[in-house]
py3Dmol code that shows the C-alpha trace and the ligand (Angstrom):
import py3Dmol

protein = """\
ATOM      1  CA  MET A   1      12.292-164.179  85.076  1.00  0.00           C
ATOM      2  CA  GLN A   2       9.925-164.222  87.844  1.00  0.00           C
ATOM      3  CA  GLN A   3       6.165-164.143  87.879  1.00  0.00           C
ATOM      4  CA  VAL A   4       6.321-160.565  89.368  1.00  0.00           C
ATOM      5  CA  GLU A   5       8.106-159.386  86.240  1.00  0.00           C
ATOM      6  CA  LEU A   6       5.594-161.236  83.870  1.00  0.00           C
ATOM      7  CA  ASP A   7       2.740-159.451  85.799  1.00  0.00           C
ATOM      8  CA  GLN A   8       4.538-155.927  85.398  1.00  0.00           C
ATOM      9  CA  ILE A   9       4.851-156.677  81.640  1.00  0.00           C
ATOM     10  CA  ARG A  10       1.232-157.652  81.561  1.00  0.00           C
ATOM     11  CA  LYS A  11       0.246-154.271  83.428  1.00  0.00           C
ATOM     12  CA  VAL A  12       2.280-152.201  81.094  1.00  0.00           C
ATOM     13  CA  PHE A  13       0.765-154.048  77.964  1.00  0.00           C
ATOM     14  CA  ASP A  14      -2.936-153.545  79.461  1.00  0.00           C
ATOM     15  CA  GLN A  15      -2.198-149.720  79.824  1.00  0.00           C
ATOM     16  CA  GLU A  16      -0.586-149.323  76.395  1.00  0.00           C
ATOM     17  CA  ILE A  17      -3.507-151.140  74.668  1.00  0.00           C
ATOM     18  CA  GLU A  18      -6.067-149.185  76.600  1.00  0.00           C
ATOM     19  CA  ASN A  19      -4.695-145.820  75.281  1.00  0.00           C
ATOM     20  CA  ILE A  20      -4.658-146.932  71.707  1.00  0.00           C
ATOM     21  CA  SER A  21      -7.038-145.107  69.214  1.00  0.00           C
ATOM     22  CA  SER A  22      -5.918-146.031  65.785  1.00  0.00           C
ATOM     23  CA  SER A  23      -4.849-149.224  63.736  1.00  0.00           C
ATOM     24  CA  GLY A  24      -1.381-147.467  63.161  1.00  0.00           C
ATOM     25  CA  GLU A  25      -0.785-147.399  66.999  1.00  0.00           C
ATOM     26  CA  LEU A  26      -1.956-150.903  67.275  1.00  0.00           C
ATOM     27  CA  GLU A  27       0.433-152.045  64.533  1.00  0.00           C
ATOM     28  CA  GLN A  28       3.222-150.474  66.814  1.00  0.00           C
ATOM     29  CA  LEU A  29       1.997-152.301  69.714  1.00  0.00           C
ATOM     30  CA  ARG A  30       2.009-155.588  67.725  1.00  0.00           C
ATOM     31  CA  ILE A  31       5.602-155.078  66.758  1.00  0.00           C
ATOM     32  CA  LYS A  32       6.725-154.224  70.168  1.00  0.00           C
ATOM     33  CA  TYR A  33       5.095-157.381  71.842  1.00  0.00           C
ATOM     34  CA  PHE A  34       4.440-160.128  69.292  1.00  0.00           C
ATOM     35  CA  SER A  35       7.074-159.537  66.438  1.00  0.00           C
ATOM     36  CA  ARG A  36      10.245-161.605  65.984  1.00  0.00           C
ATOM     37  CA  ASN A  37      12.018-159.357  68.313  1.00  0.00           C
ATOM     38  CA  GLY A  38       8.960-158.512  70.375  1.00  0.00           C
ATOM     39  CA  ILE A  39       8.942-158.597  74.235  1.00  0.00           C
ATOM     40  CA  ILE A  40       6.595-161.617  74.332  1.00  0.00           C
ATOM     41  CA  THR A  41       8.579-163.637  71.695  1.00  0.00           C
ATOM     42  CA  ARG A  42      11.663-162.908  73.386  1.00  0.00           C
ATOM     43  CA  LEU A  43      10.567-164.341  76.593  1.00  0.00           C
ATOM     44  CA  PHE A  44       9.733-167.589  74.972  1.00  0.00           C
ATOM     45  CA  ASP A  45      13.352-167.682  73.642  1.00  0.00           C
ATOM     46  CA  GLU A  46      14.607-167.168  77.153  1.00  0.00           C
ATOM     47  CA  LEU A  47      12.737-170.096  78.209  1.00  0.00           C
ATOM     48  CA  LYS A  48      15.719-172.317  77.105  1.00  0.00           C
ATOM     49  CA  SER A  49      17.878-170.806  79.792  1.00  0.00           C
ATOM     50  CA  VAL A  50      15.433-171.554  82.591  1.00  0.00           C
ATOM     51  CA  PRO A  51      16.458-174.342  84.887  1.00  0.00           C
ATOM     52  CA  VAL A  52      14.737-177.642  83.926  1.00  0.00           C
ATOM     53  CA  GLU A  53      12.745-177.938  87.039  1.00  0.00           C
ATOM     54  CA  GLU A  54      11.224-174.522  86.784  1.00  0.00           C
ATOM     55  CA  LYS A  55      10.459-174.831  83.206  1.00  0.00           C
ATOM     56  CA  PRO A  56       6.941-176.395  83.240  1.00  0.00           C
ATOM     57  CA  ALA A  57       5.510-173.834  85.776  1.00  0.00           C
ATOM     58  CA  TYR A  58       7.285-170.865  83.977  1.00  0.00           C
ATOM     59  CA  GLY A  59       6.070-171.815  80.575  1.00  0.00           C
ATOM     60  CA  LYS A  60       2.609-172.302  81.758  1.00  0.00           C
ATOM     61  CA  LEU A  61       2.587-168.666  83.149  1.00  0.00           C
ATOM     62  CA  LEU A  62       4.204-167.463  79.927  1.00  0.00           C
ATOM     63  CA  ASN A  63       1.565-169.234  77.708  1.00  0.00           C
ATOM     64  CA  THR A  64      -1.171-167.480  79.664  1.00  0.00           C
ATOM     65  CA  LEU A  65       0.447-164.250  79.269  1.00  0.00           C
ATOM     66  CA  ARG A  66       0.676-164.640  75.528  1.00  0.00           C
ATOM     67  CA  THR A  67      -3.034-166.104  75.109  1.00  0.00           C
ATOM     68  CA  GLN A  68      -4.561-163.394  77.129  1.00  0.00           C
ATOM     69  CA  ALA A  69      -2.516-160.589  75.502  1.00  0.00           C
ATOM     70  CA  THR A  70      -3.387-161.925  71.993  1.00  0.00           C
ATOM     71  CA  GLU A  71      -7.111-162.014  72.932  1.00  0.00           C
ATOM     72  CA  GLU A  72      -6.904-158.345  74.132  1.00  0.00           C
ATOM     73  CA  PHE A  73      -5.138-157.371  70.902  1.00  0.00           C
ATOM     74  CA  ASN A  74      -7.840-158.928  68.592  1.00  0.00           C
ATOM     75  CA  LYS A  75     -10.620-157.453  70.604  1.00  0.00           C
ATOM     76  CA  LYS A  76      -9.029-153.906  70.217  1.00  0.00           C
ATOM     77  CA  LYS A  77      -8.410-154.632  66.565  1.00  0.00           C
ATOM     78  CA  SER A  78     -12.124-155.429  65.739  1.00  0.00           C
ATOM     79  CA  LEU A  79     -13.237-152.385  67.922  1.00  0.00           C
ATOM     80  CA  LEU A  80     -11.107-150.048  65.946  1.00  0.00           C
ATOM     81  CA  GLU A  81     -12.230-151.580  62.633  1.00  0.00           C
ATOM     82  CA  SER A  82     -15.838-151.178  63.437  1.00  0.00           C
ATOM     83  CA  GLY A  83     -15.170-147.467  64.530  1.00  0.00           C
ATOM     84  CA  GLU A  84     -13.119-146.550  61.491  1.00  0.00           C
ATOM     85  CA  SER A  85     -15.903-147.431  59.161  1.00  0.00           C
ATOM     86  CA  ASN A  86     -17.370-144.093  59.942  1.00  0.00           C
ATOM     87  CA  ASP A  87     -14.103-142.552  58.618  1.00  0.00           C
ATOM     88  CA  LEU A  88     -14.824-140.669  55.434  1.00  0.00           C
ATOM     89  CA  SER A  89     -11.477-141.721  53.816  1.00  0.00           C
ATOM     90  CA  LYS A  90     -12.855-145.327  54.227  1.00  0.00           C
ATOM     91  CA  LEU A  91     -16.223-144.729  52.403  1.00  0.00           C
ATOM     92  CA  ASP A  92     -16.667-145.514  48.747  1.00  0.00           C
ATOM     93  CA  LEU A  93     -18.106-142.249  47.430  1.00  0.00           C
ATOM     94  CA  THR A  94     -18.905-143.786  44.093  1.00  0.00           C
ATOM     95  CA  LEU A  95     -21.719-145.944  45.636  1.00  0.00           C
ATOM     96  CA  PRO A  96     -25.219-144.652  44.566  1.00  0.00           C
ATOM     97  CA  GLY A  97     -26.700-142.480  47.289  1.00  0.00           C
ATOM     98  CA  LYS A  98     -30.135-142.693  49.248  1.00  0.00           C
ATOM     99  CA  ILE A  99     -33.119-140.973  47.528  1.00  0.00           C
ATOM    100  CA  PHE A 100     -34.893-138.386  49.403  1.00  0.00           C
ATOM    101  CA  ASN A 101     -38.108-137.565  47.978  1.00  0.00           C
ATOM    102  CA  ILE A 102     -38.727-133.720  48.169  1.00  0.00           C
ATOM    103  CA  GLY A 103     -42.280-132.636  48.036  1.00  0.00           C
ATOM    104  CA  SER A 104     -43.329-130.278  45.520  1.00  0.00           C
ATOM    105  CA  LYS A 105     -46.524-128.011  44.812  1.00  0.00           C
ATOM    106  CA  HIS A 106     -49.667-129.817  43.422  1.00  0.00           C
ATOM    107  CA  ILE A 107     -50.340-129.009  39.801  1.00  0.00           C
ATOM    108  CA  LEU A 108     -53.485-127.236  40.617  1.00  0.00           C
ATOM    109  CA  THR A 109     -51.503-125.032  43.037  1.00  0.00           C
ATOM    110  CA  GLN A 110     -48.897-124.422  40.383  1.00  0.00           C
ATOM    111  CA  THR A 111     -51.578-123.440  38.034  1.00  0.00           C
ATOM    112  CA  LEU A 112     -53.320-121.103  40.368  1.00  0.00           C
ATOM    113  CA  TYR A 113     -50.109-119.387  41.343  1.00  0.00           C
ATOM    114  CA  GLU A 114     -49.609-118.846  37.609  1.00  0.00           C
ATOM    115  CA  ILE A 115     -53.008-117.487  36.974  1.00  0.00           C
ATOM    116  CA  LYS A 116     -52.475-115.221  40.052  1.00  0.00           C
ATOM    117  CA  SER A 117     -49.246-113.856  38.940  1.00  0.00           C
ATOM    118  CA  ILE A 118     -50.513-112.918  35.553  1.00  0.00           C
ATOM    119  CA  PHE A 119     -53.507-111.026  36.962  1.00  0.00           C
ATOM    120  CA  LYS A 120     -51.331-109.367  39.498  1.00  0.00           C
ATOM    121  CA  GLY A 121     -49.230-108.193  36.641  1.00  0.00           C
ATOM    122  CA  LEU A 122     -52.480-106.755  34.953  1.00  0.00           C
ATOM    123  CA  GLY A 123     -53.073-104.829  38.339  1.00  0.00           C
ATOM    124  CA  PHE A 124     -55.536-107.130  40.022  1.00  0.00           C
ATOM    125  CA  SER A 125     -55.772-107.754  43.691  1.00  0.00           C
ATOM    126  CA  ILE A 126     -56.738-111.038  45.255  1.00  0.00           C
ATOM    127  CA  TYR A 127     -59.661-111.838  47.540  1.00  0.00           C
ATOM    128  CA  ASP A 128     -61.077-114.690  49.283  1.00  0.00           C
ATOM    129  CA  GLY A 129     -64.680-115.675  50.507  1.00  0.00           C
ATOM    130  CA  PRO A 130     -66.304-118.459  52.535  1.00  0.00           C
ATOM    131  CA  GLU A 131     -67.137-121.811  50.884  1.00  0.00           C
ATOM    132  CA  LEU A 132     -70.270-122.127  52.992  1.00  0.00           C
ATOM    133  CA  GLU A 133     -72.473-119.415  51.455  1.00  0.00           C
ATOM    134  CA  SER A 134     -76.065-118.236  51.965  1.00  0.00           C
ATOM    135  CA  ASP A 135     -78.542-118.649  49.119  1.00  0.00           C
ATOM    136  CA  TYR A 136     -78.519-114.868  48.955  1.00  0.00           C
ATOM    137  CA  TYR A 137     -74.844-114.465  47.955  1.00  0.00           C
ATOM    138  CA  ASN A 138     -74.680-117.474  45.718  1.00  0.00           C
ATOM    139  CA  PHE A 139     -77.757-116.982  43.829  1.00  0.00           C
ATOM    140  CA  GLU A 140     -80.106-114.122  44.821  1.00  0.00           C
ATOM    141  CA  ALA A 141     -77.726-111.174  44.755  1.00  0.00           C
ATOM    142  CA  LEU A 142     -76.339-112.417  41.393  1.00  0.00           C
ATOM    143  CA  ASN A 143     -79.772-112.029  39.926  1.00  0.00           C
ATOM    144  CA  PHE A 144     -80.920-115.653  40.099  1.00  0.00           C
ATOM    145  CA  PRO A 145     -84.425-115.109  41.229  1.00  0.00           C
ATOM    146  CA  ALA A 146     -86.057-117.773  43.466  1.00  0.00           C
ATOM    147  CA  ASP A 147     -87.578-120.537  41.102  1.00  0.00           C
ATOM    148  CA  HIS A 148     -85.750-119.302  38.349  1.00  0.00           C
ATOM    149  CA  PRO A 149     -84.618-122.149  35.827  1.00  0.00           C
ATOM    150  CA  ALA A 150     -81.043-120.488  35.662  1.00  0.00           C
ATOM    151  CA  ARG A 151     -80.500-121.980  39.231  1.00  0.00           C
ATOM    152  CA  ASP A 152     -80.579-125.449  37.566  1.00  0.00           C
ATOM    153  CA  MET A 153     -77.385-124.528  35.732  1.00  0.00           C
ATOM    154  CA  GLN A 154     -75.667-125.360  38.910  1.00  0.00           C
ATOM    155  CA  ASP A 155     -76.470-128.413  40.886  1.00  0.00           C
ATOM    156  CA  THR A 156     -76.239-127.414  44.394  1.00  0.00           C
ATOM    157  CA  PHE A 157     -75.450-129.100  47.770  1.00  0.00           C
ATOM    158  CA  PHE A 158     -77.733-127.480  50.174  1.00  0.00           C
ATOM    159  CA  VAL A 159     -76.904-127.480  53.884  1.00  0.00           C
ATOM    160  CA  SER A 160     -80.266-126.063  54.943  1.00  0.00           C
ATOM    161  CA  GLU A 161     -82.919-124.058  53.337  1.00  0.00           C
ATOM    162  CA  LYS A 162     -80.832-120.899  53.454  1.00  0.00           C
ATOM    163  CA  PHE A 163     -77.194-122.197  53.433  1.00  0.00           C
ATOM    164  CA  LEU A 164     -75.358-124.098  50.818  1.00  0.00           C
ATOM    165  CA  LEU A 165     -71.785-125.074  49.617  1.00  0.00           C
ATOM    166  CA  ARG A 166     -70.913-122.261  47.010  1.00  0.00           C
ATOM    167  CA  THR A 167     -71.349-123.506  43.514  1.00  0.00           C
ATOM    168  CA  HIS A 168     -69.041-120.839  42.023  1.00  0.00           C
ATOM    169  CA  THR A 169     -66.636-118.093  43.372  1.00  0.00           C
ATOM    170  CA  THR A 170     -68.917-115.404  41.720  1.00  0.00           C
ATOM    171  CA  PRO A 171     -70.512-114.641  45.258  1.00  0.00           C
ATOM    172  CA  VAL A 172     -67.265-113.139  46.332  1.00  0.00           C
ATOM    173  CA  GLN A 173     -67.915-110.341  43.769  1.00  0.00           C
ATOM    174  CA  ILE A 174     -70.941-109.291  45.898  1.00  0.00           C
ATOM    175  CA  ARG A 175     -68.948-109.424  49.201  1.00  0.00           C
ATOM    176  CA  ILE A 176     -66.228-107.123  47.665  1.00  0.00           C
ATOM    177  CA  MET A 177     -68.677-104.753  46.224  1.00  0.00           C
ATOM    178  CA  GLU A 178     -70.586-104.360  49.494  1.00  0.00           C
ATOM    179  CA  LYS A 179     -67.404-103.463  51.231  1.00  0.00           C
ATOM    180  CA  GLU A 180     -65.624-101.311  48.780  1.00  0.00           C
ATOM    181  CA  GLN A 181     -66.211 -98.616  46.311  1.00  0.00           C
ATOM    182  CA  PRO A 182     -65.067 -98.534  42.838  1.00  0.00           C
ATOM    183  CA  PRO A 183     -62.447 -98.608  41.083  1.00  0.00           C
ATOM    184  CA  ILE A 184     -62.137-102.373  42.062  1.00  0.00           C
ATOM    185  CA  ARG A 185     -59.976-104.727  40.116  1.00  0.00           C
ATOM    186  CA  ALA A 186     -59.895-108.114  41.840  1.00  0.00           C
ATOM    187  CA  ILE A 187     -59.570-111.823  41.310  1.00  0.00           C
ATOM    188  CA  MET A 188     -61.159-114.432  43.581  1.00  0.00           C
ATOM    189  CA  PRO A 189     -59.748-117.939  43.613  1.00  0.00           C
ATOM    190  CA  GLY A 190     -61.383-120.686  45.583  1.00  0.00           C
ATOM    191  CA  ARG A 191     -62.985-124.073  46.124  1.00  0.00           C
ATOM    192  CA  VAL A 192     -66.434-124.588  44.808  1.00  0.00           C
ATOM    193  CA  TYR A 193     -68.922-127.613  45.003  1.00  0.00           C
ATOM    194  CA  ARG A 194     -71.594-129.325  42.675  1.00  0.00           C
ATOM    195  CA  ASN A 195     -73.916-132.037  43.228  1.00  0.00           C
ATOM    196  CA  GLU A 196     -72.976-133.896  39.988  1.00  0.00           C
ATOM    197  CA  ALA A 197     -72.426-137.186  39.108  1.00  0.00           C
ATOM    198  CA  ILE A 198     -68.612-137.876  39.059  1.00  0.00           C
ATOM    199  CA  SER A 199     -67.050-138.616  35.789  1.00  0.00           C
ATOM    200  CA  SER A 200     -63.920-137.828  33.912  1.00  0.00           C
ATOM    201  CA  ARG A 201     -65.421-134.282  33.131  1.00  0.00           C
ATOM    202  CA  SER A 202     -67.085-133.377  36.454  1.00  0.00           C
ATOM    203  CA  TYR A 203     -66.307-133.831  40.137  1.00  0.00           C
ATOM    204  CA  CYS A 204     -68.260-132.674  43.347  1.00  0.00           C
ATOM    205  CA  MET A 205     -65.542-130.406  44.209  1.00  0.00           C
ATOM    206  CA  PHE A 206     -63.162-128.259  42.054  1.00  0.00           C
ATOM    207  CA  HIS A 207     -61.627-124.792  41.834  1.00  0.00           C
ATOM    208  CA  GLN A 208     -62.516-121.552  40.234  1.00  0.00           C
ATOM    209  CA  VAL A 209     -61.164-118.096  39.837  1.00  0.00           C
ATOM    210  CA  ASP A 210     -63.556-115.257  39.295  1.00  0.00           C
ATOM    211  CA  GLY A 211     -62.569-111.675  38.427  1.00  0.00           C
ATOM    212  CA  ILE A 212     -64.140-108.162  38.149  1.00  0.00           C
ATOM    213  CA  TYR A 213     -63.033-104.742  37.225  1.00  0.00           C
ATOM    214  CA  ILE A 214     -65.625-101.929  38.045  1.00  0.00           C
ATOM    215  CA  ASP A 215     -65.013 -98.281  37.253  1.00  0.00           C
ATOM    216  CA  THR A 216     -66.580 -95.565  35.331  1.00  0.00           C
ATOM    217  CA  ASP A 217     -66.538 -96.298  31.512  1.00  0.00           C
ATOM    218  CA  VAL A 218     -65.347 -99.841  31.756  1.00  0.00           C
ATOM    219  CA  SER A 219     -65.921-101.414  28.174  1.00  0.00           C
ATOM    220  CA  PHE A 220     -66.365-104.834  26.679  1.00  0.00           C
ATOM    221  CA  ALA A 221     -63.187-104.169  24.695  1.00  0.00           C
ATOM    222  CA  GLU A 222     -61.194-103.747  27.933  1.00  0.00           C
ATOM    223  CA  LEU A 223     -62.723-107.124  29.133  1.00  0.00           C
ATOM    224  CA  LYS A 224     -61.573-108.803  25.724  1.00  0.00           C
ATOM    225  CA  GLY A 225     -58.173-107.148  26.051  1.00  0.00           C
ATOM    226  CA  THR A 226     -57.478-108.445  29.492  1.00  0.00           C
ATOM    227  CA  LEU A 227     -58.743-111.882  28.752  1.00  0.00           C
ATOM    228  CA  VAL A 228     -56.689-112.184  25.517  1.00  0.00           C
ATOM    229  CA  SER A 229     -53.669-111.029  27.516  1.00  0.00           C
ATOM    230  CA  PHE A 230     -54.120-113.594  29.955  1.00  0.00           C
ATOM    231  CA  ALA A 231     -54.666-116.452  27.531  1.00  0.00           C
ATOM    232  CA  HIS A 232     -51.680-115.315  25.594  1.00  0.00           C
ATOM    233  CA  GLN A 233     -49.452-115.368  28.768  1.00  0.00           C
ATOM    234  CA  PHE A 234     -50.801-118.609  29.998  1.00  0.00           C
ATOM    235  CA  TYR A 235     -51.118-120.657  26.893  1.00  0.00           C
ATOM    236  CA  GLY A 236     -48.619-118.962  24.640  1.00  0.00           C
ATOM    237  CA  GLU A 237     -48.651-116.071  22.143  1.00  0.00           C
ATOM    238  CA  GLY A 238     -49.426-117.909  19.137  1.00  0.00           C
ATOM    239  CA  LEU A 239     -52.728-118.941  20.415  1.00  0.00           C
ATOM    240  CA  LYS A 240     -56.151-118.122  18.510  1.00  0.00           C
ATOM    241  CA  TYR A 241     -59.233-117.209  20.388  1.00  0.00           C
ATOM    242  CA  ARG A 242     -62.998-116.365  19.923  1.00  0.00           C
ATOM    243  CA  PHE A 243     -65.831-114.936  21.968  1.00  0.00           C
ATOM    244  CA  ARG A 244     -69.352-116.437  21.732  1.00  0.00           C
ATOM    245  CA  PRO A 245     -72.493-115.029  22.922  1.00  0.00           C
ATOM    246  CA  SER A 246     -73.683-116.748  26.150  1.00  0.00           C
ATOM    247  CA  PHE A 247     -75.927-116.378  29.165  1.00  0.00           C
ATOM    248  CA  PHE A 248     -75.350-115.800  32.677  1.00  0.00           C
ATOM    249  CA  PRO A 249     -77.885-114.036  35.198  1.00  0.00           C
ATOM    250  CA  PHE A 250     -75.218-111.702  36.524  1.00  0.00           C
ATOM    251  CA  THR A 251     -73.737-110.465  33.242  1.00  0.00           C
ATOM    252  CA  GLU A 252     -75.247-108.825  30.298  1.00  0.00           C
ATOM    253  CA  PRO A 253     -74.218-109.184  27.678  1.00  0.00           C
ATOM    254  CA  SER A 254     -72.575-112.574  28.490  1.00  0.00           C
ATOM    255  CA  ALA A 255     -69.905-114.347  26.465  1.00  0.00           C
ATOM    256  CA  GLU A 256     -67.716-117.426  26.582  1.00  0.00           C
ATOM    257  CA  MET A 257     -64.224-117.516  25.426  1.00  0.00           C
ATOM    258  CA  ASP A 258     -62.640-120.347  23.464  1.00  0.00           C
ATOM    259  CA  ILE A 259     -59.134-121.092  22.345  1.00  0.00           C
ATOM    260  CA  THR A 260     -57.886-123.386  19.537  1.00  0.00           C
ATOM    261  CA  CYS A 261     -57.854-126.976  20.507  1.00  0.00           C
ATOM    262  CA  TYR A 262     -54.434-127.808  21.610  1.00  0.00           C
ATOM    263  CA  ILE A 263     -54.647-131.376  20.387  1.00  0.00           C
ATOM    264  CA  CYS A 264     -55.872-130.906  16.724  1.00  0.00           C
ATOM    265  CA  LEU A 265     -54.764-127.192  16.371  1.00  0.00           C
ATOM    266  CA  GLY A 266     -58.201-126.430  15.109  1.00  0.00           C
ATOM    267  CA  LYS A 267     -58.611-129.157  12.577  1.00  0.00           C
ATOM    268  CA  GLY A 268     -61.283-131.007  14.700  1.00  0.00           C
ATOM    269  CA  CYS A 269     -60.861-134.099  17.051  1.00  0.00           C
ATOM    270  CA  ARG A 270     -62.609-136.009  19.747  1.00  0.00           C
ATOM    271  CA  VAL A 271     -61.373-133.557  22.528  1.00  0.00           C
ATOM    272  CA  CYS A 272     -62.994-130.447  21.041  1.00  0.00           C
ATOM    273  CA  LYS A 273     -65.960-132.484  19.822  1.00  0.00           C
ATOM    274  CA  TYR A 274     -64.706-131.773  16.181  1.00  0.00           C
ATOM    275  CA  SER A 275     -65.372-127.916  16.581  1.00  0.00           C
ATOM    276  CA  GLY A 276     -61.559-127.122  16.689  1.00  0.00           C
ATOM    277  CA  TRP A 277     -62.205-124.936  19.841  1.00  0.00           C
ATOM    278  CA  LEU A 278     -62.216-125.467  23.418  1.00  0.00           C
ATOM    279  CA  GLU A 279     -64.271-123.233  26.010  1.00  0.00           C
ATOM    280  CA  ILE A 280     -61.942-121.882  28.685  1.00  0.00           C
ATOM    281  CA  LEU A 281     -64.087-119.177  30.557  1.00  0.00           C
ATOM    282  CA  GLY A 282     -67.371-117.358  31.049  1.00  0.00           C
ATOM    283  CA  CYS A 283     -67.428-113.525  31.077  1.00  0.00           C
ATOM    284  CA  GLY A 284     -69.613-110.548  30.563  1.00  0.00           C
ATOM    285  CA  MET A 285     -70.450-106.970  31.490  1.00  0.00           C
ATOM    286  CA  VAL A 286     -71.937-106.934  35.131  1.00  0.00           C
ATOM    287  CA  ASP A 287     -75.802-106.755  34.965  1.00  0.00           C
ATOM    288  CA  PRO A 288     -77.352-103.557  36.325  1.00  0.00           C
ATOM    289  CA  ASN A 289     -79.445-105.698  38.657  1.00  0.00           C
ATOM    290  CA  VAL A 290     -76.360-106.734  40.360  1.00  0.00           C
ATOM    291  CA  PHE A 291     -75.100-103.381  40.783  1.00  0.00           C
ATOM    292  CA  LYS A 292     -78.646-102.509  42.339  1.00  0.00           C
ATOM    293  CA  ASN A 293     -78.255-105.175  44.970  1.00  0.00           C
ATOM    294  CA  VAL A 294     -75.004-103.639  46.325  1.00  0.00           C
ATOM    295  CA  ASP A 295     -76.144-100.107  46.022  1.00  0.00           C
ATOM    296  CA  TYR A 296     -73.805 -98.981  43.105  1.00  0.00           C
ATOM    297  CA  ASP A 297     -75.209 -96.440  40.752  1.00  0.00           C
ATOM    298  CA  SER A 298     -75.463 -98.296  37.325  1.00  0.00           C
ATOM    299  CA  ASP A 299     -75.600 -94.935  35.598  1.00  0.00           C
ATOM    300  CA  LYS A 300     -72.308 -94.080  36.885  1.00  0.00           C
ATOM    301  CA  TYR A 301     -70.474 -97.324  36.925  1.00  0.00           C
ATOM    302  CA  THR A 302     -69.831-100.110  34.513  1.00  0.00           C
ATOM    303  CA  GLY A 303     -67.847-103.241  35.016  1.00  0.00           C
ATOM    304  CA  TYR A 304     -66.841-106.618  33.498  1.00  0.00           C
ATOM    305  CA  ALA A 305     -66.521-110.053  35.200  1.00  0.00           C
ATOM    306  CA  PHE A 306     -65.064-113.260  34.316  1.00  0.00           C
ATOM    307  CA  GLY A 307     -64.903-116.820  35.818  1.00  0.00           C
ATOM    308  CA  MET A 308     -62.976-119.946  34.861  1.00  0.00           C
ATOM    309  CA  GLY A 309     -62.409-123.428  36.291  1.00  0.00           C
ATOM    310  CA  ILE A 310     -58.866-124.051  37.377  1.00  0.00           C
ATOM    311  CA  GLU A 311     -58.957-127.780  36.807  1.00  0.00           C
ATOM    312  CA  ARG A 312     -60.165-127.175  33.217  1.00  0.00           C
ATOM    313  CA  ILE A 313     -57.578-124.446  32.572  1.00  0.00           C
ATOM    314  CA  ALA A 314     -54.960-127.066  33.781  1.00  0.00           C
ATOM    315  CA  MET A 315     -56.303-129.962  31.920  1.00  0.00           C
ATOM    316  CA  LEU A 316     -56.168-127.951  28.536  1.00  0.00           C
ATOM    317  CA  LYS A 317     -52.800-126.795  29.223  1.00  0.00           C
ATOM    318  CA  TYR A 318     -51.236-130.086  30.127  1.00  0.00           C
ATOM    319  CA  GLY A 319     -53.505-132.497  28.046  1.00  0.00           C
ATOM    320  CA  ILE A 320     -54.969-134.190  31.183  1.00  0.00           C
ATOM    321  CA  ASP A 321     -58.219-136.018  30.236  1.00  0.00           C
ATOM    322  CA  ASP A 322     -59.743-136.938  33.484  1.00  0.00           C
ATOM    323  CA  ILE A 323     -60.623-134.481  36.233  1.00  0.00           C
ATOM    324  CA  ARG A 324     -60.601-137.231  39.017  1.00  0.00           C
ATOM    325  CA  ILE A 325     -56.795-137.732  38.605  1.00  0.00           C
ATOM    326  CA  PHE A 326     -56.296-134.208  40.325  1.00  0.00           C
ATOM    327  CA  PHE A 327     -57.684-135.534  43.477  1.00  0.00           C
ATOM    328  CA  GLU A 328     -56.396-139.300  43.713  1.00  0.00           C
ATOM    329  CA  ASN A 329     -52.782-138.223  44.951  1.00  0.00           C
ATOM    330  CA  ASP A 330     -51.305-140.846  42.814  1.00  0.00           C
ATOM    331  CA  LEU A 331     -47.552-139.867  42.879  1.00  0.00           C
ATOM    332  CA  ARG A 332     -46.926-141.198  39.329  1.00  0.00           C
ATOM    333  CA  PHE A 333     -49.136-138.409  38.198  1.00  0.00           C
ATOM    334  CA  LEU A 334     -48.040-135.857  40.541  1.00  0.00           C
ATOM    335  CA  LYS A 335     -44.353-136.417  40.096  1.00  0.00           C
ATOM    336  CA  GLN A 336     -44.815-135.298  36.331  1.00  0.00           C
ATOM    337  CA  PHE A 337     -45.197-131.751  37.177  1.00  0.00           C
TER     338      PHE A 337
END
"""
ligand_1 = """\
14
DAH
N -69.733 -118.321 37.786
C -69.946 -119.125 36.371
C -69.839 -120.518 36.618
O -69.641 -121.026 37.526
C -68.624 -118.663 35.701
C -68.723 -117.092 35.398
C -69.282 -116.665 34.188
C -68.207 -116.148 36.216
C -69.225 -115.352 33.915
C -68.449 -114.816 35.880
C -68.734 -114.510 34.689
O -67.836 -113.848 36.867
O -68.921 -113.137 34.464
O -70.210 -121.201 35.574
"""
view = py3Dmol.view(width=600, height=400)
view.addModel(protein, "pdb")
view.setStyle({"model": 0}, {"cartoon": {"style": "trace"}})
view.addModel(ligand_1, "xyz")
view.setStyle({"model": 1}, {"stick": {}})
view.zoomTo()
view.show()
């Protein structure tokens, strides 16, 4: 054996190992070169027949060939192993997966969607209005005269003498009536603001839905029918309800609707202040003074109106006892819905 021949073997080995792409092929290469009958092993066997004086030099060349070939072999082996860990068949599919958190709708959004869908089913359309309102729409047009004590019912954030953050969604009723002629059947959801001390029961910002139905011959009985149908769909068929006389400047007569307390089922508890009832909304027949402000003929048209707080409706439905929790974005709370 000459050095030229060893170089030739090395060259072929290098080419072969370069082209290998799987551990199966690498094993074939191992057998071909390094096994008992492998090319390199046999070269060592043949060393015996080499003339004594050439042995040391040849042996050295042979050792170099084996060391370098082995090194290349090991390098290729670890390269293939790291690459093959991506191979699906080598994955342990029983390992627990990664958790991907999927976003979901806020409970207030869900509640609003439900309210909207119930009223849509009853034939109502949906309207929007500005959160920055004028004193005229928020109070004046709704029959709250200047300096009238009824204005104190709603603590207001004034932006200037004339403008304010709306304290209810009722001003949108005026905006709709100014633009359209009866029959009108609409709900108006949105954000409202009150300058109140923050507590478990009140927050500086919350959401309301107002509703109106205006046509010839709209009656209080229809108002009751609509609201009872809403309450049954939202809280369940078995629910008991009652209407109590109340006061709002923009409706006459006015009422508040109560439902049976969901905690004590009417027996009386801390949540319902031992009355067995929970107030869910305000309502009434649109006051003729409001019709006058939008140039509707109050001899021809009558209408009903109602308004409810979305947080309150959701708190009663889900047994939430602190309004602030809606706005804290604590995932432990949000994830429950
Ligand atoms: N705007 C009233 C409030 O914020 C709620 C309300 C009561 C709205 C009666 C109405 C209504 O449309 O008819 O307290």
